[in-house]
C-alpha positions in Angstrom: -55.1 -73.8 173.6 -54.1 -77.4 173.1 -50.9 -77.0 175.3 -52.9 -75.3 178.1 -55.4 -78.1 178.0 -52.6 -80.8 178.1 -51.0 -79.1 181.0 -54.3 -79.0 182.9 -54.9 -82.7 182.3 -51.4 -83.6 183.3 -51.7 -81.6 186.5 -55.0 -83.3 187.4 -53.5 -86.6 186.7 -50.4 -86.0 189.0 -52.8 -84.7 191.6 -54.9 -87.9 191.5 -51.8 -90.0 191.6 -50.4 -88.0 194.6 -53.6 -88.5 196.5 -53.6 -92.2 195.8 -49.9 -92.5 196.7 -50.6 -90.5 199.8 -53.1 -93.0 200.9 -50.9 -96.0 200.1 -47.7 -94.8 201.7 -49.2 -93.3 205.0 -47.6 -93.0 207.4 -44.3 -91.6 206.4 -43.2 -91.1 210.0 -44.3 -92.0 213.5 -48.0 -91.3 214.4 -48.7 -89.4 217.5 -51.9 -90.4 219.3 -52.9 -87.6 221.7 -54.9 -88.6 224.7 -56.4 -85.6 226.6 -56.5 -87.4 229.9 -54.1 -88.1 232.8 -52.0 -91.4 232.5 -53.4 -94.6 233.9 -57.0 -94.5 233.1 -59.3 -96.3 230.6 -58.3 -93.9 227.8 -54.7 -95.0 227.9 -55.7 -98.6 228.4 -57.8 -98.3 225.1 -54.9 -96.8 223.3 -52.4 -99.5 224.5 -54.9 -102.2 223.3 -54.5 -101.0 219.6 -51.1 -99.5 219.6 -49.0 -102.4 218.7 -51.5 -103.7 216.0 -51.6 -100.3 214.3 -47.8 -100.0 214.3 -47.5 -103.4 212.7 -49.9 -102.4 209.8 -48.4 -99.0 209.4 -44.8 -100.1 209.8 -44.2 -97.0 211.9 -44.3 -96.5 215.7 -47.6 -95.2 217.2 -46.6 -92.9 220.0 -49.1 -92.4 222.8 -48.9 -88.9 224.3 -50.9 -88.1 227.4 -52.0 -84.3 227.4 -54.4 -83.8 230.2 -56.0 -80.6 231.3 -59.2 -78.6 231.4 -61.5 -81.6 231.1 -59.8 -82.8 227.8 -59.9 -79.3 226.2 -56.1 -78.7 226.1 -55.2 -81.9 224.3 -58.2 -81.7 222.0 -57.3 -78.1 221.0 -53.8 -79.2 220.3 -54.9 -81.9 217.8 -57.5 -79.5 216.3 -54.6 -77.1 215.4 -52.2 -79.7 214.2 -51.1 -80.4 210.6 -53.9 -82.4 208.9 -51.8 -85.2 207.4 -52.9 -88.1 209.6 -49.7 -88.2 211.7 -51.4 -86.5 214.7 -54.7 -88.2 215.9 -56.9 -87.7 218.9 -58.2 -90.6 221.1 -60.8 -89.0 223.4 -64.1 -90.0 225.2 -67.7 -88.9 225.3 -66.5 -85.8 227.1 -66.1 -84.5 223.5 -69.9 -84.4 223.1 -70.5 -83.2 226.7 -68.1 -80.3 226.8 -70.1 -78.1 224.4 -72.9 -78.1 227.1 -70.6 -77.4 230.0 -68.4 -74.6 228.5 -69.7 -71.4 227.0 -66.7 -71.0 224.6 -64.4 -73.8 223.5 -61.1 -73.0 221.6 -62.2 -75.3 218.8 -65.6 -76.2 217.1 -66.5 -79.7 217.9 -68.6 -80.0 214.8 -66.1 -78.9 212.3 -62.5 -78.6 213.6 -62.0 -82.4 214.1 -63.2 -85.3 211.9 -64.6 -88.5 213.4 -62.8 -91.7 212.2 -64.3 -94.4 214.3 -65.3 -95.5 217.8 -62.6 -97.6 219.4 -64.7 -99.1 222.2 -67.9 -98.6 224.0 -68.9 -99.4 227.6 -72.3 -98.5 229.0 -72.7 -96.5 232.2 -73.5 -98.7 235.2 -75.8 -97.8 238.1 -74.1 -99.2 241.2 -75.2 -99.1 244.8 -73.6 -99.7 248.2 -74.4 -103.1 249.6 -76.5 -101.7 252.4 -79.0 -100.1 250.0 -82.3 -101.9 249.8 -83.0 -101.0 246.1 -82.3 -103.8 243.7 -83.1 -102.1 240.4 -83.5 -98.7 238.8 -87.2 -99.1 239.3 -86.6 -99.4 243.0 -84.5 -96.2 243.0 -87.2 -94.2 241.2 -89.9 -95.5 243.7 -87.6 -94.7 246.7 -87.0 -91.2 245.5 -90.7 -90.7 244.7 -91.8 -91.8 248.2 -89.5 -89.3 249.8 -88.4 -86.5 247.3 -84.9 -85.2 247.7 -83.8 -88.0 250.0 -81.5 -90.0 247.7 -78.1 -88.8 246.8 -76.1 -90.0 243.7 -72.5 -89.9 242.9 -71.2 -89.1 239.5 -67.7 -89.7 238.3 -67.4 -87.0 235.6 -69.3 -84.5 233.5 -70.6 -87.3 231.2 -72.2 -89.3 234.1 -73.5 -86.1 235.6 -75.5 -85.3 232.5 -76.6 -89.0 232.3 -78.0 -88.6 235.9 -79.7 -85.5 234.8 -81.3 -87.5 231.9 -82.4 -90.1 234.4 -84.0 -87.5 236.6 -85.7 -85.8 233.5 -87.1 -89.1 232.1 -88.2 -90.3 235.5 -89.6 -87.1 236.8 -87.6 -87.2 240.0 -84.7 -85.2 241.6 -81.9 -87.5 242.7 -79.3 -85.2 244.5 -76.0 -85.0 242.6 -72.7 -85.6 244.3 -69.9 -84.7 241.9 -66.5 -86.6 242.2 -63.1 -85.9 240.6 -63.1 -89.3 239.0 -64.5 -92.8 239.4 -61.8 -93.9 241.9 -62.9 -91.6 244.7 -66.5 -92.3 244.0 -66.0 -96.0 244.2 -64.2 -95.7 247.4 -67.1 -93.8 249.0 -69.6 -96.4 247.5 -67.7 -99.3 249.0 -67.5 -97.5 252.3 -71.3 -96.7 252.3 -70.8 -93.0 252.3 -72.9 -92.5 249.2 -75.7 -94.8 248.3 -75.6 -94.8 244.5 -73.3 -93.9 241.6 -72.9 -93.8 237.9 -69.6 -94.8 236.1 -68.7 -96.9 233.1 -69.1 -100.7 233.4 -65.3 -100.8 232.6 -64.6 -98.7 235.7 -66.9 -100.6 238.2 -66.4 -104.2 237.1 -63.7 -104.9 239.5 -65.6 -103.8 242.6 -68.8 -105.5 241.4 -67.1 -108.9 240.7 -65.5 -108.6 244.2 -69.0 -108.2 245.7 -68.1 -104.8 247.3 -70.9 -103.0 245.4 -74.0 -104.1 243.6 -74.9 -103.4 239.9 -78.5 -102.4 239.5 -78.5 -101.8 235.7 -76.6 -100.6 232.6 -77.2 -97.7 230.3 -77.3 -99.7 227.1 -80.6 -100.6 225.4 -80.0 -104.2 226.3 -77.8 -106.0 228.9 -74.1 -105.7 228.5 -72.2 -108.9 227.5 -69.8 -108.0 230.4 -72.6 -108.4 232.9 -75.4 -110.3 231.0 -77.5 -110.7 234.3 -77.6 -107.0 234.9 -80.7 -105.5 233.2 -80.8 -102.5 230.9 -82.1 -99.5 232.9 -84.4 -98.8 230.0 -85.9 -102.3 230.4 -86.2 -102.1 234.2 -87.9 -99.0 235.1 -87.0 -96.2 232.7 -87.9 -96.7 228.9 -85.8 -94.5 226.6 -82.8 -94.2 228.9 -79.4 -94.6 227.2 -76.0 -93.7 228.3 -73.1 -95.4 226.6 -69.7 -93.8 226.9 -67.2 -94.4 224.2 -63.6 -93.8 223.2 -63.2 -92.6 219.6 -60.5 -91.6 217.1 -60.5 -88.1 215.5 -58.3 -86.4 213.0 -57.9 -82.6 212.4 -60.1 -80.8 209.9 -58.6 -80.7 206.5 -57.3 -84.4 206.7 -57.9 -85.9 203.2 -61.0 -88.1 202.9 -58.9 -90.9 201.4 -56.6 -90.8 204.4 -59.5 -90.8 206.9 -60.9 -93.8 205.0 -57.6 -95.7 205.2 -57.2 -95.0 208.9 -60.7 -96.3 209.4 -60.1 -99.5 207.3 -57.0 -100.2 209.3 -58.7 -99.6 212.6 -61.5 -102.0 211.7 -58.7 -104.6 210.9 -57.2 -104.0 214.4 -60.6 -104.1 216.2 -61.4 -107.5 214.6 -58.2 -109.0 215.9 -59.1 -111.6 218.5 -56.3 -110.3 220.8 -57.6 -106.7 220.7 -61.1 -107.9 221.4 -59.9 -109.9 224.3 -58.0 -106.9 225.7 -61.0 -104.6 225.4 -63.3 -107.2 227.0 -60.9 -107.3 230.0 -61.4 -103.6 230.3 -65.3 -104.2 230.3 -65.6 -102.7 226.9 -66.9 -103.8 223.4 -65.0 -103.0 220.2 -66.4 -100.2 218.0 -65.7 -99.9 214.3 -68.4 -97.6 213.2 -67.8 -95.8 209.9 -66.7 -92.2 209.8 -70.2 -91.3 208.7 -71.9 -93.2 211.5 -69.6 -91.7 214.1 -70.0 -88.2 212.8 -73.8 -88.6 213.1 -73.5 -90.0 216.6 -71.3 -87.1 217.7 -73.8 -84.5 216.3 -76.7 -86.3 217.9 -75.0 -86.5 221.3 -74.0 -82.9 221.3 -77.7 -82.0 220.7 -79.0 -84.3 223.2 -76.7 -83.4 226.1 -77.3 -79.7 225.3 -81.1 -80.2 225.8 -80.4 -82.2 229.0 -78.1 -79.6 230.4 -80.7 -76.8 229.8 -83.4 -78.9 231.4 -81.2 -79.4 234.5 -80.5 -75.6 234.6 -76.7 -76.1 234.0 -75.2 -72.9 232.9 -72.0 -73.3 230.8 -68.9 -71.9 232.4 
């Protein structure tokens, strides 16, 4: 009896030491950061902003691997099915919480198969207008559509901005006509050329054209003005109370990754995001640093999946 008890205590102690050591020695090899988007976009820019600082802390290379396809689903599935040892991480966007509303069957469960670690950066959606449009605010857009229903078309750069527009329509009681684009680039080209009057895209995406005076910024999707464009009002404060649309980029790990390891990666990410150089690089992208705890990020993911599901149903969107 005593020998069995002694063996049990010893095994428990060894296990505790192993967990502690695991947290202290991570990583044991290069860390792969999977990005489920094509190269050259905001997702890669976010990853590059934190790559070197993380490598310095971990004393191992952080390898960025672009794995695009199926609106982020391919790369996300790959991470969900990877070994849960912290050496394969996912850096993805708000598409993670939008896809459950757009696809009837995903090859992973977004609520259980990946563990939120922290938000890397946030950049509110911006409502932008071609320079020839007379509307100066979100309130003007609502009034214009109500005066002549169905007359105003609106470009959206991806599924996230499409659902944000449906939320705008739902809250305002209007029906702006959706024009979907395969990315913010083509949409901005049409806005600059006056081929579409309005559009939704992240502040980080539109800031170059706005600063150059080629399009006008009517409002942002955050509850208060963005520090990137402090003169642009929040849409919620200028015509549509309750509207909020803030795309983010966030870090996830596969289900089964030990809690102490999740916490270590989170603490290291907070250190990196507080670095002035990283903050400066993110600001240049039109984004603000994140740093929310795993619990806060998890709550946000669950809340957004529920909200976007309701918006999609209200808009009559049937999952593919």
